[in-house]
C-alpha positions as a printed Julia matrix, in Angstrom:
97×3 Matrix{Float64}:
  -6.5    20.02   14.3
  -3.01   19.43   15.73
   0.21   21.37   16.33
   3.49   19.96   15.28
   6.79   21.81   15.69
   4.95   25.03   16.46
   2.72   24.79   13.23
  -1.02   24.31   13.47
  -2.42   21.87   10.91
  -6.1    21.01    9.94
  -7.14   17.35   10.07
  -5.74   14.55   12.18
  -2.2    13.76   12.86
  -1.05   10.47   11.27
   2.27    8.88   12.0
   4.36    8.16    8.95
   3.63    4.66    7.94
   5.72    2.61    5.57
   5.42   -0.73    3.89
   8.15   -3.22    4.91
   7.01   -6.25    2.86
   4.6    -7.18    0.16
   3.48  -10.47   -1.16
   1.26  -11.0    -4.24
  -1.79  -13.38   -4.26
  -3.98  -14.34   -7.12
  -6.81  -12.03   -8.21
  -4.9    -8.75   -7.63
  -4.65   -9.16   -3.92
  -1.6    -8.24   -1.86
  -0.52   -9.2     1.71
   1.18   -6.05    2.91
   3.28   -5.72    6.1
   3.59   -2.18    7.58
   6.1    -0.59    9.78
   3.67   -0.9    12.61
   4.09   -4.72   12.33
   0.52   -5.14   11.04
  -0.29   -7.36    8.08
  -3.21   -6.28    5.96
  -4.93   -7.45    2.73
  -5.16   -5.05   -0.12
  -7.19   -5.41   -3.38
  -5.43   -3.71   -6.24
  -8.33   -4.33   -8.54
 -10.13   -1.49   -6.85
  -7.55    1.04   -7.93
  -9.06    3.48  -10.43
  -7.46    5.28  -13.33
  -5.36    4.43  -16.37
  -2.12    4.62  -14.32
  -3.04    1.29  -12.69
  -4.2    -0.49  -15.82
  -0.85   -2.22  -16.32
  -1.46   -4.09  -13.03
  -3.9    -6.31  -14.92
  -0.78   -7.83  -16.63
   0.24  -10.66  -14.23
   3.93  -10.23  -15.18
   3.83   -6.6   -14.0
   1.54   -7.26  -10.95
   3.67  -10.15   -9.67
   6.87   -8.03   -9.59
   6.27   -5.28   -7.01
   9.37   -3.49   -5.59
   9.55   -1.52   -2.38
  11.21    1.9    -2.67
  11.53    3.89    0.54
   8.52    2.04    2.06
   6.26    2.52   -1.03
   5.07   -0.26   -3.32
   6.03    0.32   -6.86
   5.79   -1.65  -10.15
   7.08   -1.4   -13.63
  10.35    0.28  -12.76
   8.61    2.87  -10.62
   6.07    3.87  -13.2
   3.28    2.79  -10.91
   3.17    3.42   -7.22
   0.66    3.8    -4.37
   1.04    5.69   -1.2
   1.41    3.6     1.92
  -1.28    5.66    3.7
  -3.74    4.74    0.9
  -2.9     1.06    1.03
  -3.34    1.06    4.79
  -6.63    3.02    4.69
  -8.21    0.84    2.03
  -6.94   -2.55    3.29
  -8.35   -5.09    5.66
  -6.77   -6.86    8.74
  -5.05  -10.1     7.82
  -3.78  -13.0     9.8
  -2.01  -16.11    8.68
  -5.12  -18.13    9.7
  -7.33  -15.99    7.4
  -6.51  -17.94    4.23
């Protein structure tokens, strides 16, 4: 529980996190840079649901766009919350690959 601007909220406070850069890799992987300065590795093949099915098309997958700190594809038809990308990603360093 936390209090913000006089309002009590359940759960844990999380700072707003945004994505500042994204680079595609083979196999549905992304190197994502966050507003914290961290780089993390995210596997888009683990995304569930028909909304993410178009990402199996390399032409779509290889053309992500950042819109207000959110990764989008296919003219904004597909997007994923930065908090989800961060939570489900792994630390990455240039020496990892």
